[in-house]
A tleap script that builds the chain and sets N, CA, C and O, in Angstrom:
source leaprc.protein.ff14SB
mol = sequence {
  NMET ARG SER ARG THR MET PRO ASP ALA ALA
  THR ILE PRO VAL ALA PHE ALA ARG VAL LEU
  ARG GLY ALA GLY LEU THR VAL PRO THR GLY
  ALA THR GLU VAL PHE ALA ARG SER LEU VAL
  ALA VAL GLY ALA ALA THR ARG ASP GLY VAL
  TYR TRP ALA GLY ARG ALA THR LEU ILE ARG
  ARG PRO GLU ASP VAL ALA VAL TYR ASP ARG
  ALA PHE SER ALA PHE PHE ALA GLU PRO VAL
  PRO LEU CHIE
}
set mol.1.N position { 3.011 17.094 1.276 }
set mol.1.CA position { 3.113 15.666 1.459 }
set mol.1.C position { 3.393 15.392 2.937 }
set mol.1.O position { 4.228 16.048 3.559 }
set mol.2.N position { 2.699 14.440 3.463 }
set mol.2.CA position { 2.802 14.115 4.870 }
set mol.2.C position { 3.800 12.980 5.064 }
set mol.2.O position { 3.774 11.993 4.329 }
set mol.3.N position { 4.685 13.121 6.061 }
set mol.3.CA position { 5.630 12.038 6.324 }
set mol.3.C position { 5.078 11.161 7.435 }
set mol.3.O position { 4.374 11.627 8.330 }
set mol.4.N position { 5.412 9.898 7.357 }
set mol.4.CA position { 4.967 8.952 8.369 }
set mol.4.C position { 6.033 8.895 9.442 }
set mol.4.O position { 7.182 8.554 9.162 }
set mol.5.N position { 5.662 9.226 10.664 }
set mol.5.CA position { 6.616 9.194 11.755 }
set mol.5.C position { 6.397 7.943 12.577 }
set mol.5.O position { 5.274 7.457 12.714 }
set mol.6.N position { 7.478 7.432 13.118 }
set mol.6.CA position { 7.401 6.254 13.962 }
set mol.6.C position { 7.010 6.688 15.369 }
set mol.6.O position { 7.533 7.678 15.879 }
set mol.7.N position { 6.095 5.954 16.002 }
set mol.7.CA position { 5.716 6.310 17.363 }
set mol.7.C position { 6.854 6.025 18.326 }
set mol.7.O position { 7.725 5.200 18.051 }
set mol.8.N position { 6.837 6.701 19.436 }
set mol.8.CA position { 7.801 6.469 20.496 }
set mol.8.C position { 7.679 5.019 20.953 }
set mol.8.O position { 6.571 4.493 21.056 }
set mol.9.N position { 8.811 4.371 21.229 }
set mol.9.CA position { 8.813 2.949 21.593 }
set mol.9.C position { 7.943 2.666 22.821 }
set mol.9.O position { 7.382 1.577 22.935 }
set mol.10.N position { 7.826 3.611 23.722 }
set mol.10.CA position { 7.026 3.400 24.925 }
set mol.10.C position { 5.528 3.396 24.625 }
set mol.10.O position { 4.749 2.850 25.405 }
set mol.11.N position { 5.118 3.989 23.522 }
set mol.11.CA position { 3.687 4.055 23.213 }
set mol.11.C position { 3.192 2.876 22.387 }
set mol.11.O position { 1.986 2.644 22.295 }
set mol.12.N position { 4.104 2.138 21.792 }
set mol.12.CA position { 3.708 1.027 20.923 }
set mol.12.C position { 2.896 -0.030 21.663 }
set mol.12.O position { 1.836 -0.413 21.168 }
set mol.13.N position { 3.335 -0.521 22.824 }
set mol.13.CA position { 2.526 -1.547 23.506 }
set mol.13.C position { 1.117 -1.072 23.849 }
set mol.13.O position { 0.156 -1.825 23.694 }
set mol.14.N position { 0.987 0.158 24.308 }
set mol.14.CA position { -0.331 0.692 24.662 }
set mol.14.C position { -1.201 0.851 23.419 }
set mol.14.O position { -2.376 0.484 23.428 }
set mol.15.N position { -0.630 1.391 22.363 }
set mol.15.CA position { -1.393 1.591 21.130 }
set mol.15.C position { -1.842 0.257 20.536 }
set mol.15.O position { -2.981 0.131 20.084 }
set mol.16.N position { -0.962 -0.729 20.534 }
set mol.16.CA position { -1.332 -2.024 19.977 }
set mol.16.C position { -2.396 -2.703 20.836 }
set mol.16.O position { -3.309 -3.333 20.302 }
set mol.17.N position { -2.291 -2.583 22.146 }
set mol.17.CA position { -3.325 -3.149 23.026 }
set mol.17.C position { -4.677 -2.499 22.745 }
set mol.17.O position { -5.705 -3.176 22.783 }
set mol.18.N position { -4.690 -1.204 22.466 }
set mol.18.CA position { -5.949 -0.526 22.111 }
set mol.18.C position { -6.530 -1.076 20.814 }
set mol.18.O position { -7.743 -1.245 20.688 }
set mol.19.N position { -5.662 -1.350 19.859 }
set mol.19.CA position { -6.119 -1.927 18.594 }
set mol.19.C position { -6.741 -3.297 18.856 }
set mol.19.O position { -7.806 -3.607 18.323 }
set mol.20.N position { -6.087 -4.106 19.665 }
set mol.20.CA position { -6.631 -5.431 19.987 }
set mol.20.C position { -7.972 -5.322 20.694 }
set mol.20.O position { -8.896 -6.079 20.397 }
set mol.21.N position { -8.084 -4.388 21.624 }
set mol.21.CA position { -9.365 -4.187 22.310 }
set mol.21.C position { -10.438 -3.759 21.319 }
set mol.21.O position { -11.578 -4.220 21.392 }
set mol.22.N position { -10.076 -2.887 20.403 }
set mol.22.CA position { -11.015 -2.443 19.381 }
set mol.22.C position { -11.461 -3.572 18.474 }
set mol.22.O position { -12.548 -3.521 17.897 }
set mol.23.N position { -10.623 -4.591 18.346 }
set mol.23.CA position { -10.959 -5.757 17.526 }
set mol.23.C position { -11.765 -6.788 18.314 }
set mol.23.O position { -12.142 -7.834 17.784 }
set mol.24.N position { -12.023 -6.480 19.585 }
set mol.24.CA position { -12.871 -7.354 20.383 }
set mol.24.C position { -12.172 -8.244 21.389 }
set mol.24.O position { -12.827 -9.028 22.076 }
set mol.25.N position { -10.847 -8.141 21.492 }
set mol.25.CA position { -10.137 -8.968 22.458 }
set mol.25.C position { -10.105 -8.296 23.821 }
set mol.25.O position { -10.111 -7.070 23.924 }
set mol.26.N position { -10.070 -9.110 24.859 }
set mol.26.CA position { -9.895 -8.614 26.216 }
set mol.26.C position { -8.395 -8.590 26.495 }
set mol.26.O position { -7.739 -9.632 26.524 }
set mol.27.N position { -7.869 -7.396 26.697 }
set mol.27.CA position { -6.436 -7.247 26.969 }
set mol.27.C position { -6.290 -6.464 28.269 }
set mol.27.O position { -6.436 -5.242 28.272 }
set mol.28.N position { -6.005 -7.151 29.370 }
set mol.28.CA position { -5.845 -6.449 30.646 }
set mol.28.C position { -4.635 -5.514 30.631 }
set mol.28.O position { -3.675 -5.729 29.892 }
set mol.29.N position { -4.700 -4.492 31.447 }
set mol.29.CA position { -3.591 -3.533 31.562 }
set mol.29.C position { -2.306 -4.246 31.934 }
set mol.29.O position { -1.239 -3.925 31.411 }
set mol.30.N position { -2.402 -5.205 32.827 }
set mol.30.CA position { -1.211 -5.949 33.243 }
set mol.30.C position { -0.552 -6.676 32.090 }
set mol.30.O position { 0.675 -6.764 32.034 }
set mol.31.N position { -1.347 -7.200 31.166 }
set mol.31.CA position { -0.794 -7.885 30.000 }
set mol.31.C position { -0.041 -6.894 29.103 }
set mol.31.O position { 0.988 -7.227 28.516 }
set mol.32.N position { -0.569 -5.687 29.013 }
set mol.32.CA position { 0.104 -4.654 28.222 }
set mol.32.C position { 1.454 -4.317 28.841 }
set mol.32.O position { 2.436 -4.126 28.123 }
set mol.33.N position { 1.509 -4.243 30.152 }
set mol.33.CA position { 2.775 -3.967 30.849 }
set mol.33.C position { 3.775 -5.099 30.629 }
set mol.33.O position { 4.960 -4.847 30.410 }
set mol.34.N position { 3.307 -6.335 30.684 }
set mol.34.CA position { 4.195 -7.479 30.448 }
set mol.34.C position { 4.692 -7.466 29.001 }
set mol.34.O position { 5.857 -7.772 28.748 }
set mol.35.N position { 3.825 -7.115 28.052 }
set mol.35.CA position { 4.238 -6.992 26.659 }
set mol.35.C position { 5.354 -5.957 26.529 }
set mol.35.O position { 6.353 -6.198 25.851 }
set mol.36.N position { 5.185 -4.820 27.170 }
set mol.36.CA position { 6.211 -3.771 27.107 }
set mol.36.C position { 7.538 -4.281 27.674 }
set mol.36.O position { 8.592 -4.042 27.086 }
set mol.37.N position { 7.494 -4.972 28.795 }
set mol.37.CA position { 8.718 -5.514 29.392 }
set mol.37.C position { 9.339 -6.597 28.503 }
set mol.37.O position { 10.561 -6.703 28.402 }
set mol.38.N position { 8.488 -7.391 27.866 }
set mol.38.CA position { 9.025 -8.446 27.006 }
set mol.38.C position { 9.709 -7.851 25.777 }
set mol.38.O position { 10.687 -8.412 25.282 }
set mol.39.N position { 9.204 -6.724 25.282 }
set mol.39.CA position { 9.873 -6.058 24.155 }
set mol.39.C position { 11.255 -5.565 24.553 }
set mol.39.O position { 12.186 -5.592 23.749 }
set mol.40.N position { 11.385 -5.117 25.793 }
set mol.40.CA position { 12.702 -4.694 26.272 }
set mol.40.C position { 13.622 -5.908 26.360 }
set mol.40.O position { 14.796 -5.831 25.998 }
set mol.41.N position { 13.088 -7.028 26.843 }
set mol.41.CA position { 13.896 -8.232 27.023 }
set mol.41.C position { 14.326 -8.862 25.702 }
set mol.41.O position { 15.497 -9.198 25.528 }
set mol.42.N position { 13.385 -9.023 24.768 }
set mol.42.CA position { 13.720 -9.694 23.509 }
set mol.42.C position { 14.128 -8.720 22.426 }
set mol.42.O position { 14.716 -9.110 21.417 }
set mol.43.N position { 13.820 -7.464 22.632 }
set mol.43.CA position { 14.135 -6.457 21.636 }
set mol.43.C position { 13.024 -6.334 20.612 }
set mol.43.O position { 12.260 -7.272 20.380 }
set mol.44.N position { 12.952 -5.187 20.019 }
set mol.44.CA position { 11.919 -4.923 19.023 }
set mol.44.C position { 12.535 -4.755 17.641 }
set mol.44.O position { 11.945 -4.133 16.758 }
set mol.45.N position { 13.716 -5.310 17.466 }
set mol.45.CA position { 14.428 -5.126 16.201 }
set mol.45.C position { 13.842 -5.960 15.073 }
set mol.45.O position { 13.961 -5.596 13.903 }
set mol.46.N position { 13.210 -7.074 15.417 }
set mol.46.CA position { 12.653 -7.911 14.364 }
set mol.46.C position { 11.142 -8.013 14.531 }
set mol.46.O position { 10.618 -8.012 15.645 }
set mol.47.N position { 10.475 -8.100 13.419 }
set mol.47.CA position { 9.013 -8.233 13.425 }
set mol.47.C position { 8.598 -9.531 14.117 }
set mol.47.O position { 7.609 -9.559 14.849 }
set mol.48.N position { 9.352 -10.601 13.884 }
set mol.48.CA position { 9.039 -11.877 14.526 }
set mol.48.C position { 9.137 -11.784 16.046 }
set mol.48.O position { 8.295 -12.326 16.762 }
set mol.49.N position { 10.156 -11.101 16.529 }
set mol.49.CA position { 10.309 -10.943 17.971 }
set mol.49.C position { 9.136 -10.201 18.589 }
set mol.49.O position { 8.634 -10.582 19.646 }
set mol.50.N position { 8.704 -9.144 17.925 }
set mol.50.CA position { 7.563 -8.364 18.407 }
set mol.50.C position { 6.291 -9.206 18.336 }
set mol.50.O position { 5.475 -9.185 19.258 }
set mol.51.N position { 6.123 -9.949 17.236 }
set mol.51.CA position { 4.933 -10.790 17.077 }
set mol.51.C position { 4.812 -11.785 18.236 }
set mol.51.O position { 3.769 -11.870 18.884 }
set mol.52.N position { 5.879 -12.528 18.485 }
set mol.52.CA position { 5.811 -13.570 19.513 }
set mol.52.C position { 5.746 -13.001 20.914 }
set mol.52.O position { 5.105 -13.590 21.785 }
set mol.53.N position { 6.390 -11.875 21.154 }
set mol.53.CA position { 6.275 -11.230 22.469 }
set mol.53.C position { 4.823 -10.838 22.725 }
set mol.53.O position { 4.306 -11.041 23.824 }
set mol.54.N position { 4.171 -10.281 21.717 }
set mol.54.CA position { 2.767 -9.907 21.862 }
set mol.54.C position { 1.851 -11.098 21.967 }
set mol.54.O position { 0.945 -11.130 22.799 }
set mol.55.N position { 2.088 -12.064 21.128 }
set mol.55.CA position { 1.210 -13.245 21.148 }
set mol.55.C position { 1.301 -13.977 22.485 }
set mol.55.O position { 0.296 -14.482 22.985 }
set mol.56.N position { 2.486 -14.036 23.058 }
set mol.56.CA position { 2.673 -14.728 24.329 }
set mol.56.C position { 2.085 -13.972 25.516 }
set mol.56.O position { 1.778 -14.572 26.546 }
set mol.57.N position { 1.927 -12.666 25.376 }
set mol.57.CA position { 1.507 -11.870 26.529 }
set mol.57.C position { 0.122 -11.241 26.410 }
set mol.57.O position { -0.498 -10.925 27.426 }
set mol.58.N position { -0.370 -11.054 25.193 }
set mol.58.CA position { -1.598 -10.275 25.014 }
set mol.58.C position { -2.857 -11.092 24.735 }
set mol.58.O position { -3.966 -10.574 24.872 }
set mol.59.N position { -2.707 -12.341 24.353 }
set mol.59.CA position { -3.903 -13.144 24.100 }
set mol.59.C position { -3.975 -14.295 25.093 }
set mol.59.O position { -2.958 -14.793 25.577 }
set mol.60.N position { -5.202 -14.700 25.380 }
set mol.60.CA position { -5.425 -15.723 26.396 }
set mol.60.C position { -6.034 -17.011 25.843 }
set mol.60.O position { -5.882 -18.081 26.434 }
set mol.61.N position { -6.717 -16.903 24.716 }
set mol.61.CA position { -7.461 -18.054 24.203 }
set mol.61.C position { -7.006 -18.390 22.781 }
set mol.61.O position { -6.721 -17.495 21.985 }
set mol.62.N position { -6.944 -19.675 22.475 }
set mol.62.CA position { -6.530 -20.060 21.114 }
set mol.62.C position { -7.409 -19.439 20.027 }
set mol.62.O position { -6.918 -19.120 18.944 }
set mol.63.N position { -8.684 -19.268 20.303 }
set mol.63.CA position { -9.572 -18.695 19.292 }
set mol.63.C position { -9.304 -17.214 19.030 }
set mol.63.O position { -9.858 -16.642 18.091 }
set mol.64.N position { -8.458 -16.587 19.854 }
set mol.64.CA position { -8.100 -15.178 19.646 }
set mol.64.C position { -6.916 -14.992 18.696 }
set mol.64.O position { -6.598 -13.868 18.307 }
set mol.65.N position { -6.266 -16.096 18.327 }
set mol.65.CA position { -5.064 -15.991 17.491 }
set mol.65.C position { -5.361 -15.339 16.140 }
set mol.65.O position { -4.587 -14.498 15.684 }
set mol.66.N position { -6.456 -15.707 15.501 }
set mol.66.CA position { -6.769 -15.139 14.182 }
set mol.66.C position { -6.994 -13.633 14.267 }
set mol.66.O position { -6.540 -12.889 13.398 }
set mol.67.N position { -7.686 -13.183 15.297 }
set mol.67.CA position { -7.916 -11.743 15.483 }
set mol.67.C position { -6.581 -11.045 15.747 }
set mol.67.O position { -6.305 -9.983 15.189 }
set mol.68.N position { -5.763 -11.651 16.597 }
set mol.68.CA position { -4.440 -11.093 16.888 }
set mol.68.C position { -3.621 -10.973 15.604 }
set mol.68.O position { -3.011 -9.935 15.348 }
set mol.69.N position { -3.608 -12.031 14.803 }
set mol.69.CA position { -2.824 -12.021 13.563 }
set mol.69.C position { -3.255 -10.899 12.619 }
set mol.69.O position { -2.414 -10.214 12.037 }
set mol.70.N position { -4.565 -10.715 12.469 }
set mol.70.CA position { -5.059 -9.637 11.590 }
set mol.70.C position { -4.673 -8.266 12.150 }
set mol.70.O position { -4.221 -7.393 11.409 }
set mol.71.N position { -4.849 -8.085 13.444 }
set mol.71.CA position { -4.512 -6.797 14.062 }
set mol.71.C position { -3.013 -6.532 13.974 }
set mol.71.O position { -2.594 -5.406 13.705 }
set mol.72.N position { -2.215 -7.553 14.197 }
set mol.72.CA position { -0.763 -7.394 14.119 }
set mol.72.C position { -0.345 -6.984 12.707 }
set mol.72.O position { 0.452 -6.064 12.525 }
set mol.73.N position { -0.893 -7.678 11.718 }
set mol.73.CA position { -0.550 -7.365 10.329 }
set mol.73.C position { -0.906 -5.929 9.968 }
set mol.73.O position { -0.143 -5.254 9.277 }
set mol.74.N position { -2.047 -5.465 10.427 }
set mol.74.CA position { -2.469 -4.095 10.130 }
set mol.74.C position { -1.628 -3.075 10.892 }
set mol.74.O position { -1.184 -2.085 10.313 }
set mol.75.N position { -1.407 -3.307 12.180 }
set mol.75.CA position { -0.706 -2.335 13.019 }
set mol.75.C position { 0.774 -2.243 12.670 }
set mol.75.O position { 1.349 -1.155 12.643 }
set mol.76.N position { 1.381 -3.389 12.405 }
set mol.76.CA position { 2.818 -3.416 12.130 }
set mol.76.C position { 3.114 -3.601 10.643 }
set mol.76.O position { 4.123 -4.199 10.269 }
set mol.77.N position { 2.233 -3.086 9.813 }
set mol.77.CA position { 2.427 -3.180 8.359 }
set mol.77.C position { 3.686 -2.423 7.952 }
set mol.77.O position { 4.059 -1.415 8.553 }
set mol.78.N position { 4.311 -2.935 6.934 }
set mol.78.CA position { 5.485 -2.243 6.392 }
set mol.78.C position { 5.034 -0.899 5.817 }
set mol.78.O position { 4.032 -0.829 5.105 }
set mol.79.N position { 5.771 0.155 6.125 }
set mol.79.CA position { 5.406 1.448 5.532 }
set mol.79.C position { 5.540 1.413 4.008 }
set mol.79.O position { 6.450 0.790 3.460 }
set mol.80.N position { 4.642 2.073 3.367 }
set mol.80.CA position { 4.676 2.164 1.911 }
set mol.80.C position { 5.596 3.313 1.537 }
set mol.80.O position { 5.378 4.444 1.971 }
set mol.81.N position { 6.631 3.040 0.728 }
set mol.81.CA position { 7.538 4.139 0.336 }
set mol.81.C position { 6.804 5.157 -0.528 }
set mol.81.O position { 6.004 4.801 -1.393 }
set mol.82.N position { 7.086 6.403 -0.282 }
set mol.82.CA position { 6.484 7.483 -1.062 }
set mol.82.C position { 7.541 8.005 -2.018 }
set mol.82.O position { 8.453 8.723 -1.608 }
set mol.83.N position { 7.423 7.652 -3.276 }
set mol.83.CA position { 8.416 8.081 -4.279 }
set mol.83.C position { 7.896 9.243 -5.059 }
set mol.83.O position { 8.583 9.747 -5.948 }
savepdb mol mol.pdb
quit
């Protein structure tokens, strides 16, 4: 049985930016750096905090919100308990 490990906190912003790029959004490297800094500032303890930090820093156009929301839900999905 394989256990799900949490990624290192420093890799989360880069990995999520890659997911957004894969979904078709333009995410500049600088925006990824600002996202990482914003996670340090607001903390990553709550899903809402991470959501808004990313939304404020990683998307540029209102029409990108739906793509961001889908990618966020998939990337930050609650782990399924293995009983």
